[in-house]
C-alpha positions as CSV (number, residue, x, y, z in Angstrom):
1,X,-26.0,1.3,-26.3
2,X,-24.8,0.0,-22.9
3,X,-21.5,1.4,-21.6
4,X,-18.6,-1.0,-21.6
5,X,-16.7,-1.6,-18.3
6,X,-13.6,-3.6,-17.8
7,X,-13.2,-4.6,-14.1
8,X,-10.2,-6.1,-12.3
9,X,-11.5,-9.3,-10.7
10,X,-9.1,-10.4,-8.0
11,X,-10.9,-13.4,-6.5
12,X,-11.9,-11.5,-3.4
13,X,-15.3,-10.5,-2.2
14,X,-14.8,-6.8,-2.9
15,X,-14.2,-7.0,-6.6
16,X,-16.8,-9.8,-6.9
17,X,-19.5,-7.5,-5.5
18,X,-18.2,-4.6,-7.6
19,X,-18.7,-6.7,-10.7
20,X,-22.2,-7.7,-9.7
21,X,-23.2,-4.1,-9.0
22,X,-22.0,-3.0,-12.4
23,X,-24.1,-5.7,-14.1
24,X,-27.1,-4.7,-11.9
25,X,-26.7,-1.1,-13.0
26,X,-26.9,-2.2,-16.7
27,X,-23.2,-2.0,-17.8
28,X,-21.7,-4.4,-20.3
29,X,-19.0,-6.0,-18.1
30,X,-15.9,-8.0,-18.8
31,X,-13.3,-8.9,-16.2
32,X,-9.5,-9.2,-16.0
33,X,-7.5,-11.3,-13.5
34,X,-4.1,-9.7,-13.1
35,X,-1.2,-12.2,-12.6
36,X,1.7,-10.2,-11.2
37,X,4.0,-13.0,-10.0
38,X,4.9,-16.5,-11.3
39,X,3.4,-18.2,-8.3
40,X,2.8,-21.4,-10.2
41,X,6.5,-22.2,-10.3
42,X,7.6,-19.8,-7.5
43,X,10.2,-18.3,-9.9
44,X,10.8,-14.6,-10.4
45,X,10.8,-12.9,-13.8
46,X,14.5,-13.8,-14.2
47,X,13.7,-17.5,-13.7
48,X,15.3,-17.7,-10.3
49,X,13.6,-20.0,-7.8
50,X,12.3,-18.5,-4.6
51,X,11.8,-20.1,-1.3
52,X,8.3,-20.8,-0.1
53,X,6.7,-23.4,2.2
54,X,3.3,-23.1,0.5
55,X,1.9,-22.1,-2.9
56,X,1.0,-18.5,-3.3
57,X,-2.7,-17.8,-2.8
58,X,-2.7,-16.1,-6.3
59,X,-3.5,-19.4,-8.1
60,X,-6.4,-20.1,-5.8
61,X,-7.6,-16.6,-6.2
62,X,-7.8,-17.1,-10.0
63,X,-10.0,-20.1,-9.6
64,X,-12.3,-18.2,-7.3
65,X,-12.4,-15.3,-9.8
66,X,-13.3,-17.7,-12.6
67,X,-16.1,-19.2,-10.6
68,X,-17.5,-15.7,-9.8
69,X,-17.2,-14.7,-13.5
70,X,-19.1,-17.9,-14.5
71,X,-21.8,-17.2,-11.9
72,X,-22.3,-13.7,-13.1
73,X,-22.1,-14.7,-16.8
74,X,-19.2,-12.5,-17.8
75,X,-15.9,-13.2,-19.6
76,X,-12.8,-13.4,-17.5
77,X,-9.4,-12.7,-19.1
78,X,-6.3,-13.9,-17.3
79,X,-3.4,-11.5,-18.1
80,X,0.3,-11.7,-17.1
81,X,1.7,-8.5,-15.9
82,X,4.8,-10.3,-14.4
83,X,7.4,-8.3,-16.3
84,X,5.6,-5.0,-15.8
85,X,5.4,-5.8,-12.1
86,X,9.1,-6.6,-11.9
87,X,10.2,-3.6,-13.8
88,X,7.8,-1.0,-12.3
89,X,7.1,-2.2,-8.8
90,X,9.4,-5.0,-7.5
91,X,12.7,-3.4,-8.6
92,X,11.7,-0.2,-6.8
93,X,10.7,-2.3,-3.7
94,X,14.2,-3.8,-3.7
95,X,16.0,-0.5,-4.3
96,X,14.2,1.1,-1.3
97,X,15.1,-1.8,1.0
98,X,18.8,-1.5,-0.1
99,X,18.6,2.1,1.3
100,X,17.1,0.7,4.5
101,X,13.9,2.6,3.8
102,X,10.4,1.1,4.3
103,X,8.6,1.1,0.9
104,X,4.9,0.7,0.2
105,X,4.7,-1.4,-3.0
106,X,0.8,-1.3,-2.9
107,X,0.9,2.4,-3.8
108,X,3.3,1.8,-6.7
109,X,1.2,-1.2,-7.8
110,X,-1.8,1.1,-8.1
111,X,0.2,3.7,-10.0
112,X,2.0,1.4,-12.4
113,X,-0.1,-1.7,-12.8
114,X,-3.8,-1.3,-11.9
115,X,-4.1,2.2,-13.3
116,X,-1.5,2.1,-16.0
117,X,-0.6,-1.3,-17.4
118,X,-4.2,-2.5,-16.8
119,X,-5.6,0.5,-18.6
120,X,-3.2,0.0,-21.5
121,X,-4.4,-3.6,-21.8
122,X,-8.1,-2.7,-21.5
123,X,-7.8,-0.3,-24.5
124,X,-8.2,-3.3,-26.8
125,X,-11.8,-3.6,-25.6
126,X,-12.7,0.0,-26.5
127,X,-14.0,0.5,-22.9
128,X,-16.0,3.4,-21.5
129,X,-14.8,2.8,-17.9
130,X,-12.5,0.6,-15.9
131,X,-13.5,-0.5,-12.4
132,X,-11.8,-1.9,-9.3
133,X,-13.0,-3.2,-6.0
134,X,-11.3,-0.5,-4.0
135,X,-13.0,1.2,-1.0
136,X,-12.9,4.8,-2.4
137,X,-15.1,7.1,-4.3
138,X,-14.7,9.4,-7.3
139,X,-16.6,12.7,-7.7
140,X,-17.1,13.1,-11.4
141,X,-19.5,16.1,-11.0
142,X,-16.9,18.8,-11.8
143,X,-14.4,19.5,-14.6
144,X,-11.9,17.1,-13.1
145,X,-12.4,13.9,-11.0
146,X,-11.8,14.1,-7.3
147,X,-10.7,11.2,-5.2
148,X,-12.9,10.9,-2.1
149,X,-12.8,8.7,1.0
150,X,-15.0,5.6,1.1
151,X,-18.1,5.4,3.2
152,X,-16.5,2.7,5.4
153,X,-13.7,4.7,7.1
154,X,-12.2,1.5,8.5
155,X,-11.6,0.1,5.0
156,X,-10.9,3.4,3.1
157,X,-8.1,2.9,0.6
158,X,-7.5,6.4,-0.7
159,X,-4.1,6.3,1.0
160,X,-3.0,3.6,-1.4
161,X,-4.6,5.5,-4.4
162,X,-3.2,8.9,-3.3
163,X,-0.4,9.0,-5.9
164,X,-2.7,8.6,-8.9
165,X,-2.7,11.5,-11.3
166,X,-5.9,13.2,-12.3
167,X,-5.8,11.7,-15.8
168,X,-5.6,8.2,-14.2
169,X,-8.9,8.8,-12.4
170,X,-10.9,9.7,-15.5
171,X,-13.2,6.9,-16.6
172,X,-12.7,5.0,-13.4
173,X,-15.5,3.5,-11.2
174,X,-15.3,2.2,-7.6
175,X,-18.7,0.5,-7.3
176,X,-18.4,-0.4,-3.6
177,X,-17.1,2.9,-2.4
178,X,-20.5,3.9,-1.0
179,X,-20.9,0.6,0.9
180,X,-19.5,-0.7,4.2
181,X,-17.8,-4.1,4.4
182,X,-20.7,-5.9,6.1
183,X,-23.1,-4.8,3.3
184,X,-20.6,-6.0,0.7
185,X,-20.5,-9.4,2.3
186,X,-24.3,-9.5,2.7
187,X,-24.7,-8.8,-1.1
188,X,-22.2,-11.5,-1.9
189,X,-24.0,-14.0,0.2
190,X,-27.4,-13.1,-1.3
191,X,-26.0,-13.6,-4.8
192,X,-24.4,-16.9,-3.9
193,X,-20.9,-15.8,-4.7
194,X,-18.1,-18.2,-3.6
195,X,-16.2,-15.3,-2.1
196,X,-18.9,-14.2,0.3
197,X,-17.1,-15.5,3.4
198,X,-13.5,-15.4,2.0
199,X,-11.1,-13.6,4.4
200,X,-9.6,-10.4,3.3
201,X,-6.1,-10.7,1.8
202,X,-3.2,-9.3,3.7
203,X,0.4,-8.8,2.7
204,X,1.8,-8.8,-0.8
205,X,1.0,-11.8,-3.1
206,X,4.6,-12.5,-4.1
207,X,5.5,-12.6,-0.4
208,X,2.3,-14.0,1.1
209,X,1.4,-13.5,4.7
210,X,4.5,-15.0,6.3
211,X,8.2,-15.6,5.8
212,X,8.9,-12.1,4.6
213,X,12.5,-12.2,5.8
214,X,13.1,-15.5,4.0
215,X,11.7,-14.1,0.8
216,X,13.7,-10.9,0.9
217,X,16.9,-12.8,1.6
218,X,16.6,-14.3,-1.9
219,X,17.4,-10.9,-3.3
220,X,19.1,-9.0,-0.5
221,X,21.3,-11.2,1.7
222,X,21.0,-9.9,5.2
223,X,24.1,-8.4,6.8
224,X,24.4,-9.1,10.5
225,X,25.2,-6.1,12.7
226,X,25.0,-4.6,16.2
227,X,21.8,-3.8,18.0
228,X,22.5,-1.0,20.4
229,X,20.8,1.6,22.6
230,X,21.1,5.2,21.7
231,X,23.8,5.7,24.3
232,X,25.9,3.0,22.5
233,X,25.2,0.2,24.9
234,X,25.5,-3.2,23.1
235,X,22.3,-5.3,23.2
236,X,22.8,-8.2,20.7
237,X,23.2,-8.8,17.0
238,X,20.5,-8.0,14.5
239,X,19.9,-10.1,11.3
240,X,19.8,-7.3,8.7
241,X,18.6,-3.7,9.0
242,X,16.1,-4.2,6.1
243,X,14.1,-6.6,8.3
244,X,13.2,-3.9,10.8
245,X,11.0,-0.8,10.7
246,X,10.8,2.2,13.0
247,X,8.5,1.6,16.0
248,X,8.6,-2.2,15.6
249,X,8.2,-4.1,18.8
250,X,7.7,-7.8,17.8
251,X,10.5,-10.0,16.4
252,X,13.4,-8.3,18.1
253,X,14.4,-11.4,20.0
254,X,15.1,-9.4,23.2
255,X,14.0,-11.3,26.3
256,X,12.3,-9.6,29.2
257,X,11.2,-10.1,32.7
258,X,9.0,-8.5,35.3
259,X,12.0,-6.7,36.7
260,X,12.9,-5.0,33.4
261,X,11.5,-1.8,32.0
262,X,9.2,-3.5,29.4
263,X,9.0,-4.2,25.7
264,X,11.8,-3.0,23.4
265,X,11.2,-0.9,20.2
266,X,13.2,0.0,17.2
267,X,13.9,3.7,17.4
268,X,16.5,4.2,14.6
269,X,18.9,2.8,12.0
270,X,22.3,3.8,10.9
271,X,23.2,2.5,7.4
272,X,26.8,3.7,7.5
273,X,27.6,1.5,10.6
274,X,24.9,-1.1,10.0
275,X,23.6,-0.4,13.5
276,X,20.0,-0.9,14.7
277,X,19.0,1.3,17.6
278,X,16.5,0.0,20.2
279,X,15.0,1.4,23.4
280,X,12.8,-0.2,26.1
281,X,10.1,2.4,25.7
282,X,7.4,2.7,23.0
283,X,7.0,6.4,23.8
284,X,10.7,7.2,23.6
285,X,11.3,10.8,22.4
286,X,13.5,9.6,19.5
287,X,10.4,8.0,17.9
288,X,8.8,11.4,17.5
289,X,9.2,14.2,14.9
290,X,7.7,17.6,14.4
291,X,8.2,18.0,10.6
292,X,9.0,16.0,7.5
293,X,10.3,16.5,4.0
294,X,8.0,15.0,1.4
295,X,9.3,14.4,-2.1
296,X,7.9,13.1,-5.5
297,X,4.6,14.8,-4.7
298,X,1.6,14.1,-6.9
299,X,-1.2,16.7,-6.4
300,X,-4.6,16.9,-7.9
301,X,-6.1,20.4,-8.4
302,X,-4.6,23.7,-7.3
303,X,-1.5,23.4,-5.1
304,X,-2.9,24.3,-1.7
305,X,-0.7,25.4,1.2
306,X,-1.4,25.9,4.9
307,X,-3.7,23.9,7.1
308,X,-5.0,20.5,6.1
309,X,-4.8,16.9,7.4
310,X,-2.4,14.1,6.5
311,X,-1.9,10.4,7.0
312,X,1.7,9.1,7.4
313,X,0.7,5.5,7.2
314,X,-2.4,3.4,6.4
315,X,-5.1,3.1,9.1
316,X,-3.6,6.1,10.9
317,X,-5.9,8.8,12.2
318,X,-5.7,12.1,10.3
319,X,-3.2,14.5,11.7
320,X,-3.5,18.3,11.5
321,X,-0.5,19.6,9.5
322,X,0.7,22.8,7.9
323,X,2.0,22.5,4.3
324,X,4.7,24.6,2.6
325,X,5.7,24.0,-1.0
326,X,9.4,24.1,-1.7
327,X,9.1,23.3,-5.4
328,X,6.6,21.7,-7.7
329,X,7.1,18.2,-6.3
330,X,8.5,18.8,-2.7
331,X,6.7,19.8,0.5
332,X,7.8,20.6,4.0
333,X,5.0,19.5,6.3
334,X,4.9,20.7,9.9
335,X,3.0,19.2,12.9
336,X,4.0,20.9,16.2
337,X,1.9,18.4,18.1
338,X,4.6,15.9,17.2
339,X,3.8,12.5,15.6
340,X,5.3,9.0,16.3
341,X,7.2,6.9,13.7
342,X,7.1,9.1,10.6
343,X,9.2,6.8,8.5
344,X,11.2,7.5,5.3
345,X,10.0,5.5,2.3
346,X,6.4,5.6,3.5
347,X,3.7,7.7,1.8
348,X,2.3,10.9,3.3
349,X,-1.3,11.5,1.9
350,X,-3.0,14.9,2.2
351,X,-6.7,15.5,2.7
352,X,-9.1,18.4,2.9
353,X,-12.2,16.9,4.5
354,X,-13.2,13.8,2.5
355,X,-11.1,14.9,-0.6
356,X,-7.7,13.2,-1.0
357,X,-5.6,16.0,-2.5
358,X,-2.4,14.0,-3.3
359,X,0.6,12.5,-1.7
360,X,4.4,12.1,-1.7
361,X,7.1,10.0,-0.1
362,X,8.7,10.8,3.3
363,X,12.3,11.7,2.6
364,X,13.4,12.8,6.1
365,X,11.8,13.3,9.5
366,X,13.0,16.0,11.9
367,X,12.6,17.1,15.5
368,X,13.8,20.5,16.5
369,X,15.7,20.7,13.2
370,X,17.6,17.5,13.8
371,X,17.3,14.6,11.3
372,X,16.1,11.4,12.9
373,X,18.3,8.4,12.3
374,X,15.7,6.6,10.3
375,X,17.5,5.9,7.1
């Protein structure tokens, strides 16, 4: 009897090709399109209207997913996870911004929706596996599954999957993990899939690719405050600390000329005084730290200490670090070579070679035992 696979079909080229490969390998495949936001009416789960200039791409994505499913001859189920997304992801997203931290909702979306709510829904089909179009690989050869980097290092998504527990990786397939992006597009074109030349999605669906500040203002009204240099020199007013992140250069609204030092960068925030700190130097010492406190750590396999590598944000090169466990879910990570813009709220993912060991959330960053004004 053929093995049953339930795949998340997003309307993008990656999940489209993943579905095709599963069928090609002889699996019995059904697909699910996950609807996480009420983009048809632009209302949130409470029924409140949100402000957009254009319809969210999510509805267009569903039509593309449906066309792909029809082309491949598989059933597509459209499922609402709107309340789950609000309760498990969006509420956390807002609470982090209230603390003036920079959250990563994609990580939580994987933990709570794609590999929890999705799996709970898929149980009605008595599946053998679930599958997603992520660029990652799973090694099922041992007693426990190991999360591995994708072949395409530029597209690798293990950073976003790094908080998944071992039990969430069991019975999971990533069909395109051994392919690079050009090959994925080539396969899609050869199979006549409508998504073959579709651009990669960016941003978060409920926000879209633009107007982030306008969207956030629906839930967290911005509080204007002072923008100052670290020595206290007043620069101008900012339009809400939550709209800025450490290391940011664009969107500060600070004019410049050839006679001035150069571009300005965000180097710190002070929630107690509602002050945004900026300096005209992207390599300013205040942007750097030499260790960080990592909390809410999820680890797969034995809790290793000592030398390994880590990423403090997506698409960042691996950094050599030294790990010390403080308790079962807290790590102090040291990097004497110093690293730029290690930002509270972001994920720190740990690696040993191609194996993603786990991750946690950056609580504080330090330099020479002093806490950086990042939160």
